[in-house]
Biopython code that builds the backbone (N, CA, C, O; Angstrom):
import numpy as np
from Bio.PDB.StructureBuilder import StructureBuilder

atoms = [
    (1, "MET", "N", (1.312, -1.120, 0.037)),
    (1, "MET", "CA", (-0.019, 0.039, -0.101)),
    (1, "MET", "C", (1.257, 1.165, 0.575)),
    (1, "MET", "O", (2.114, 1.098, 1.456)),
    (2, "PRO", "N", (0.635, 2.501, -0.733)),
    (2, "PRO", "CA", (1.462, 3.146, -1.354)),
    (2, "PRO", "C", (1.302, 4.635, 0.218)),
    (2, "PRO", "O", (0.271, 5.266, 0.453)),
    (3, "LEU", "N", (2.480, 4.763, 0.888)),
    (3, "LEU", "CA", (2.874, 6.012, 1.268)),
    (3, "LEU", "C", (1.271, 6.932, 1.771)),
    (3, "LEU", "O", (0.631, 7.035, 2.818)),
    (4, "HIS", "N", (1.171, 7.326, 0.723)),
    (4, "HIS", "CA", (0.224, 8.279, 0.670)),
    (4, "HIS", "C", (-1.365, 7.651, 0.906)),
    (4, "HIS", "O", (-2.141, 8.407, 1.492)),
    (5, "GLU", "N", (-1.688, 6.816, 0.640)),
    (5, "GLU", "CA", (-2.966, 5.973, 0.766)),
    (5, "GLU", "C", (-3.393, 5.986, 2.770)),
    (5, "GLU", "O", (-4.397, 6.316, 3.402)),
    (6, "ILE", "N", (-1.962, 5.419, 3.187)),
    (6, "ILE", "CA", (-1.853, 4.925, 4.615)),
    (6, "ILE", "C", (-1.997, 6.662, 5.308)),
    (6, "ILE", "O", (-2.941, 6.731, 6.095)),
    (7, "ASP", "N", (-1.380, 7.737, 5.166)),
    (7, "ASP", "CA", (-1.866, 9.147, 5.422)),
    (7, "ASP", "C", (-3.389, 9.133, 4.588)),
    (7, "ASP", "O", (-3.894, 10.227, 4.839)),
    (8, "GLU", "N", (-4.185, 8.455, 3.832)),
    (8, "GLU", "CA", (-5.186, 9.629, 4.274)),
    (8, "GLU", "C", (-6.021, 8.297, 4.984)),
    (8, "GLU", "O", (-7.213, 8.593, 5.072)),
    (9, "LYS", "N", (-5.774, 7.090, 5.447)),
    (9, "LYS", "CA", (-6.705, 6.462, 5.779)),
    (9, "LYS", "C", (-6.466, 6.602, 7.182)),
    (9, "LYS", "O", (-7.171, 6.120, 8.068)),
    (10, "ILE", "N", (-5.046, 7.546, 7.393)),
    (10, "ILE", "CA", (-4.968, 7.861, 9.119)),
    (10, "ILE", "C", (-5.786, 9.223, 9.535)),
    (10, "ILE", "O", (-6.213, 9.543, 10.644)),
    (11, "ILE", "N", (-5.866, 9.933, 8.264)),
    (11, "ILE", "CA", (-6.018, 11.217, 8.056)),
    (11, "ILE", "C", (-7.779, 10.828, 8.273)),
    (11, "ILE", "O", (-8.354, 11.364, 9.220)),
    (12, "LYS", "N", (-8.397, 10.082, 7.543)),
    (12, "LYS", "CA", (-10.001, 9.771, 7.956)),
    (12, "LYS", "C", (-9.974, 9.480, 9.119)),
    (12, "LYS", "O", (-10.675, 10.311, 9.696)),
    (13, "LEU", "N", (-9.650, 8.914, 9.681)),
    (13, "LEU", "CA", (-9.417, 7.802, 11.172)),
    (13, "LEU", "C", (-9.585, 8.734, 12.638)),
    (13, "LEU", "O", (-10.193, 8.742, 13.709)),
    (14, "GLU", "N", (-8.619, 9.467, 11.872)),
    (14, "GLU", "CA", (-8.127, 11.097, 13.164)),
    (14, "GLU", "C", (-9.582, 12.162, 12.877)),
    (14, "GLU", "O", (-10.130, 12.911, 13.687)),
    (15, "THR", "N", (-9.832, 11.976, 11.853)),
    (15, "THR", "CA", (-11.429, 12.638, 11.670)),
    (15, "THR", "C", (-12.437, 12.004, 12.021)),
    (15, "THR", "O", (-13.065, 12.755, 12.768)),
    (16, "LYS", "N", (-13.068, 10.850, 11.894)),
    (16, "LYS", "CA", (-13.507, 10.082, 12.981)),
    (16, "LYS", "C", (-13.391, 10.303, 14.450)),
    (16, "LYS", "O", (-14.100, 10.736, 15.358)),
    (17, "LEU", "N", (-12.025, 9.752, 14.270)),
    (17, "LEU", "CA", (-12.042, 10.168, 16.285)),
    (17, "LEU", "C", (-12.404, 11.278, 16.493)),
    (17, "LEU", "O", (-13.003, 11.283, 17.569)),
    (18, "ALA", "N", (-12.364, 12.572, 15.904)),
    (18, "ALA", "CA", (-12.485, 13.835, 16.793)),
    (18, "ALA", "C", (-14.241, 13.813, 16.763)),
    (18, "ALA", "O", (-14.962, 14.434, 17.544)),
    (19, "PHE", "N", (-14.637, 13.034, 15.781)),
    (19, "PHE", "CA", (-16.616, 13.804, 15.851)),
    (19, "PHE", "C", (-16.985, 12.805, 17.011)),
    (19, "PHE", "O", (-17.996, 12.903, 17.706)),
    (20, "VAL", "N", (-15.942, 11.752, 17.128)),
    (20, "VAL", "CA", (-16.492, 10.966, 18.210)),
    (20, "VAL", "C", (-16.441, 11.516, 20.030)),
    (20, "VAL", "O", (-17.136, 11.511, 21.046)),
    (21, "GLU", "N", (-15.443, 11.837, 19.653)),
    (21, "GLU", "CA", (-14.664, 12.568, 20.995)),
    (21, "GLU", "C", (-15.537, 13.934, 21.811)),
    (21, "GLU", "O", (-15.745, 14.275, 22.975)),
    (22, "ASP", "N", (-16.004, 14.628, 19.938)),
    (22, "ASP", "CA", (-16.413, 15.112, 20.189)),
    (22, "ASP", "C", (-18.050, 14.458, 20.749)),
    (22, "ASP", "O", (-18.286, 14.424, 21.957)),
    (23, "PHE", "N", (-18.840, 14.087, 19.971)),
    (23, "PHE", "CA", (-20.026, 13.187, 20.245)),
    (23, "PHE", "C", (-20.028, 12.979, 21.746)),
    (23, "PHE", "O", (-20.918, 13.493, 22.423)),
    (24, "LEU", "N", (-19.003, 12.196, 22.331)),
    (24, "LEU", "CA", (-19.612, 12.247, 23.601)),
    (24, "LEU", "C", (-19.019, 12.999, 24.697)),
    (24, "LEU", "O", (-18.995, 12.606, 25.864)),
    (25, "MET", "N", (-18.514, 14.154, 24.248)),
    (25, "MET", "CA", (-18.208, 15.240, 25.199)),
    (25, "MET", "C", (-19.428, 15.987, 25.802)),
    (25, "MET", "O", (-19.624, 16.457, 26.922)),
    (26, "GLN", "N", (-20.635, 15.902, 23.992)),
    (26, "GLN", "CA", (-22.005, 16.529, 24.130)),
    (26, "GLN", "C", (-22.519, 15.271, 25.210)),
    (26, "GLN", "O", (-22.655, 15.727, 26.346)),
    (27, "LEU", "N", (-22.801, 13.956, 25.124)),
    (27, "LEU", "CA", (-23.161, 13.076, 25.478)),
    (27, "LEU", "C", (-22.988, 13.258, 27.264)),
    (27, "LEU", "O", (-23.839, 13.434, 28.136)),
    (28, "GLN", "N", (-21.637, 13.140, 27.321)),
    (28, "GLN", "CA", (-21.641, 13.843, 28.612)),
    (28, "GLN", "C", (-22.356, 14.908, 29.430)),
    (28, "GLN", "O", (-22.876, 14.669, 30.520)),
    (29, "GLN", "N", (-22.349, 15.881, 28.945)),
    (29, "GLN", "CA", (-22.996, 17.363, 29.184)),
    (29, "GLN", "C", (-24.619, 16.922, 28.979)),
    (29, "GLN", "O", (-25.314, 17.323, 29.912)),
    (30, "VAL", "N", (-25.328, 16.200, 27.973)),
    (30, "VAL", "CA", (-26.341, 16.242, 28.216)),
    (30, "VAL", "C", (-26.689, 14.828, 29.543)),
    (30, "VAL", "O", (-27.776, 14.476, 30.002)),
    (31, "SER", "N", (-25.668, 14.442, 29.760)),
    (31, "SER", "CA", (-25.900, 13.546, 30.546)),
    (31, "SER", "C", (-26.415, 14.401, 32.874)),
    (31, "SER", "O", (-27.214, 14.220, 33.794)),
    (32, "VAL", "N", (-25.336, 15.153, 32.538)),
    (32, "VAL", "CA", (-24.826, 15.796, 33.231)),
    (32, "VAL", "C", (-25.824, 16.921, 33.692)),
    (32, "VAL", "O", (-25.831, 17.428, 34.813)),
    (33, "GLU", "N", (-26.630, 17.217, 32.694)),
    (33, "GLU", "CA", (-27.500, 18.410, 33.535)),
    (33, "GLU", "C", (-29.058, 17.546, 33.237)),
    (33, "GLU", "O", (-30.171, 18.055, 33.375)),
    (34, "GLN", "N", (-28.760, 16.085, 32.788)),
    (34, "GLN", "CA", (-30.185, 15.326, 32.888)),
    (34, "GLN", "C", (-29.710, 14.629, 34.157)),
    (34, "GLN", "O", (-30.394, 13.607, 34.202)),
    (35, "GLY", "N", (-28.960, 14.645, 35.130)),
    (35, "GLY", "CA", (-28.370, 14.353, 35.795)),
    (35, "GLY", "C", (-29.649, 15.507, 37.289)),
    (35, "GLY", "O", (-30.667, 15.244, 37.929)),
    (36, "LYS", "N", (-29.060, 16.277, 37.204)),
    (36, "LYS", "CA", (-29.047, 17.511, 38.074)),
    (36, "LYS", "C", (-30.673, 17.726, 37.717)),
    (36, "LYS", "O", (-31.407, 17.779, 38.703)),
    (37, "GLU", "N", (-31.154, 17.826, 36.709)),
    (37, "GLU", "CA", (-32.514, 17.959, 36.292)),
    (37, "GLU", "C", (-33.525, 17.143, 37.941)),
    (37, "GLU", "O", (-34.351, 17.510, 38.778)),
    (38, "ILE", "N", (-32.511, 15.550, 37.480)),
    (38, "ILE", "CA", (-33.033, 14.415, 37.534)),
    (38, "ILE", "C", (-33.519, 14.960, 39.250)),
    (38, "ILE", "O", (-34.629, 14.783, 39.750)),
    (39, "GLU", "N", (-32.291, 15.667, 39.926)),
    (39, "GLU", "CA", (-32.373, 15.499, 41.572)),
    (39, "GLU", "C", (-33.198, 16.652, 42.026)),
    (39, "GLU", "O", (-33.776, 16.625, 43.113)),
    (40, "MET", "N", (-33.263, 17.682, 41.197)),
    (40, "MET", "CA", (-33.867, 19.224, 41.225)),
    (40, "MET", "C", (-35.992, 18.200, 41.684)),
    (40, "MET", "O", (-36.817, 18.224, 42.598)),
    (41, "LEU", "N", (-35.844, 17.596, 40.469)),
    (41, "LEU", "CA", (-37.847, 17.257, 40.776)),
    (41, "LEU", "C", (-37.562, 16.230, 41.758)),
    (41, "LEU", "O", (-38.492, 16.288, 42.562)),
    (42, "LYS", "N", (-36.479, 15.010, 42.224)),
    (42, "LYS", "CA", (-37.224, 14.451, 43.160)),
    (42, "LYS", "C", (-37.340, 14.872, 45.043)),
    (42, "LYS", "O", (-37.718, 14.189, 45.995)),
    (43, "LYS", "N", (-36.690, 16.656, 44.931)),
    (43, "LYS", "CA", (-36.530, 17.544, 45.772)),
    (43, "LYS", "C", (-37.548, 17.827, 46.013)),
    (43, "LYS", "O", (-38.065, 17.677, 47.119)),
    (44, "GLU", "N", (-38.287, 18.493, 44.640)),
    (44, "GLU", "CA", (-39.700, 18.970, 44.411)),
    (44, "GLU", "C", (-41.178, 18.209, 44.432)),
    (44, "GLU", "O", (-42.314, 18.632, 44.644)),
    (45, "ASN", "N", (-40.563, 16.685, 44.066)),
    (45, "ASN", "CA", (-41.558, 15.635, 44.448)),
    (45, "ASN", "C", (-41.843, 15.201, 45.919)),
    (45, "ASN", "O", (-42.954, 14.843, 46.312)),
    (46, "LYS", "N", (-40.441, 15.287, 46.881)),
    (46, "LYS", "CA", (-40.575, 14.833, 47.600)),
    (46, "LYS", "C", (-41.218, 16.210, 48.988)),
    (46, "LYS", "O", (-41.265, 15.969, 50.194)),
    (47, "LYS", "N", (-41.610, 17.505, 48.359)),
    (47, "LYS", "CA", (-42.262, 18.529, 48.624)),
    (47, "LYS", "C", (-43.211, 18.706, 49.133)),
    (47, "LYS", "O", (-43.654, 18.920, 50.261)),
    (48, "ILE", "N", (-43.877, 18.458, 46.993)),
    (48, "ILE", "CA", (-45.323, 17.720, 46.916)),
    (48, "ILE", "C", (-45.535, 16.541, 47.420)),
    (48, "ILE", "O", (-46.663, 16.737, 47.871)),
    (49, "ARG", "N", (-45.374, 15.831, 47.592)),
    (49, "ARG", "CA", (-45.175, 14.336, 48.713)),
    (49, "ARG", "C", (-46.038, 14.545, 50.396)),
    (49, "ARG", "O", (-46.949, 13.932, 50.954)),
    (50, "GLY", "N", (-45.066, 15.890, 50.812)),
    (50, "GLY", "CA", (-45.563, 16.831, 52.357)),
    (50, "GLY", "C", (-46.409, 17.893, 52.191)),
    (50, "GLY", "O", (-47.252, 18.378, 52.946)),
    (51, "LYS", "N", (-46.026, 18.203, 50.995)),
    (51, "LYS", "CA", (-47.809, 19.147, 51.564)),
    (51, "LYS", "C", (-49.192, 18.178, 50.808)),
    (51, "LYS", "O", (-50.200, 18.875, 50.692)),
    (52, "ILE", "N", (-49.331, 16.984, 50.392)),
    (52, "ILE", "CA", (-50.415, 16.445, 49.978)),
    (52, "ILE", "C", (-50.581, 15.709, 51.654)),
    (52, "ILE", "O", (-51.646, 15.820, 52.261)),
    (53, "LYS", "N", (-49.431, 15.002, 52.231)),
    (53, "LYS", "CA", (-49.901, 14.563, 53.289)),
    (53, "LYS", "C", (-50.239, 15.762, 54.339)),
    (53, "LYS", "O", (-51.260, 15.578, 55.002)),
    (54, "GLU", "N", (-49.671, 16.708, 54.527)),
    (54, "GLU", "CA", (-50.075, 18.333, 55.023)),
    (54, "GLU", "C", (-51.876, 17.700, 55.008)),
    (54, "GLU", "O", (-52.520, 17.115, 55.879)),
    (55, "MET", "N", (-52.239, 18.141, 53.619)),
    (55, "MET", "CA", (-53.793, 18.387, 53.345)),
    (55, "MET", "C", (-54.599, 17.019, 53.972)),
    (55, "MET", "O", (-55.527, 17.028, 54.781)),
    (56, "LEU", "N", (-53.867, 15.705, 53.263)),
    (56, "LEU", "CA", (-54.975, 14.685, 54.056)),
    (56, "LEU", "C", (-55.117, 14.826, 55.449)),
    (56, "LEU", "O", (-56.194, 15.032, 56.008)),
    (57, "ASP", "N", (-53.975, 14.710, 56.033)),
    (57, "ASP", "CA", (-53.994, 14.498, 57.567)),
    (57, "ASP", "C", (-54.999, 16.082, 58.261)),
    (57, "ASP", "O", (-55.783, 15.741, 59.146)),
    (58, "SER", "N", (-55.021, 17.766, 57.917)),
    (58, "SER", "CA", (-56.315, 18.472, 58.081)),
    (58, "SER", "C", (-57.355, 17.828, 57.919)),
    (58, "SER", "O", (-58.167, 17.548, 58.801)),
    (59, "GLU", "N", (-57.445, 17.369, 56.087)),
    (59, "GLU", "CA", (-58.934, 16.636, 55.901)),
    (59, "GLU", "C", (-59.399, 15.752, 57.200)),
    (59, "GLU", "O", (-60.376, 15.726, 57.949)),
    (60, "GLU", "N", (-58.246, 15.090, 57.067)),
    (60, "GLU", "CA", (-59.148, 14.126, 58.436)),
    (60, "GLU", "C", (-59.670, 14.644, 59.360)),
    (60, "GLU", "O", (-60.621, 14.123, 59.942)),
    (61, "LEU", "N", (-59.083, 15.950, 59.743)),
    (61, "LEU", "CA", (-58.922, 16.763, 61.474)),
    (61, "LEU", "C", (-60.761, 16.774, 61.431)),
    (61, "LEU", "O", (-61.659, 16.161, 62.009)),
    (62, "LEU", "N", (-60.628, 18.185, 60.068)),
    (62, "LEU", "CA", (-62.102, 19.002, 59.538)),
    (62, "LEU", "C", (-63.564, 17.506, 59.584)),
    (62, "LEU", "O", (-64.666, 17.532, 60.133)),
    (63, "ASN", "N", (-62.891, 16.392, 58.760)),
    (63, "ASN", "CA", (-64.152, 15.596, 58.726)),
    (63, "ASN", "C", (-64.011, 14.404, 60.261)),
    (63, "ASN", "O", (-64.323, 13.213, 60.246)),
    (64, "GLN", "N", (-63.571, 15.023, 61.213)),
    (64, "GLN", "CA", (-63.631, 14.269, 62.574)),
    (64, "GLN", "C", (-64.997, 15.051, 63.418)),
    (64, "GLN", "O", (-65.270, 16.250, 63.355)),
    (65, "LYS", "N", (-65.646, 14.123, 64.105)),
    (65, "LYS", "CA", (-66.842, 14.249, 64.639)),
    (65, "LYS", "C", (-66.292, 14.828, 66.262)),
    (65, "LYS", "O", (-65.759, 14.214, 67.187)),
    (66, "PRO", "N", (-66.741, 16.446, 66.095)),
    (66, "PRO", "CA", (-66.814, 16.610, 67.604)),
    (66, "PRO", "C", (-66.528, 15.648, 68.965)),
    (66, "PRO", "O", (-67.135, 14.578, 69.011)),
    (67, "PRO", "N", (-66.043, 15.836, 69.557)),
    (67, "PRO", "CA", (-65.964, 14.928, 70.625)),
    (67, "PRO", "C", (-67.427, 14.777, 71.273)),
    (67, "PRO", "O", (-67.625, 13.631, 71.674)),
    (68, "HIS", "N", (-68.702, 15.833, 71.507)),
    (68, "HIS", "CA", (-69.456, 15.340, 71.982)),
    (68, "HIS", "C", (-70.830, 15.140, 71.691)),
    (68, "HIS", "O", (-71.794, 15.329, 72.432)),
    (69, "TYR", "N", (-70.790, 14.581, 70.077)),
    (69, "TYR", "CA", (-71.506, 13.755, 69.267)),
    (69, "TYR", "C", (-71.474, 12.940, 69.516)),
    (69, "TYR", "O", (-72.075, 12.076, 68.878)),
]
sb = StructureBuilder()
sb.init_structure("model")
sb.init_model(0)
sb.init_chain("A")
sb.init_seg("    ")
for serial, (resi, resn, name, xyz) in enumerate(atoms, 1):
    if name == "N":
        sb.init_residue(resn, " ", resi, " ")
    sb.init_atom(name, np.array(xyz, "f"), 0.0, 1.0, " ", f" {name:<3s}", serial, name[0])
structure = sb.get_structure()
């Protein structure tokens, strides 16, 4: 195989590798952002569940009959 063909193949491989590395970096960035968003949503979900529990507890208190009945 002539030397110029080897050089061309190496250049093509380096180009492909550069694209793969760039794609991997973008994928990693998306993964980090999604991880942060998941943590935020977990915290928000926990707060909402707490508020729902409080509402249900207060509703139970409102529905109880007074002691004199």
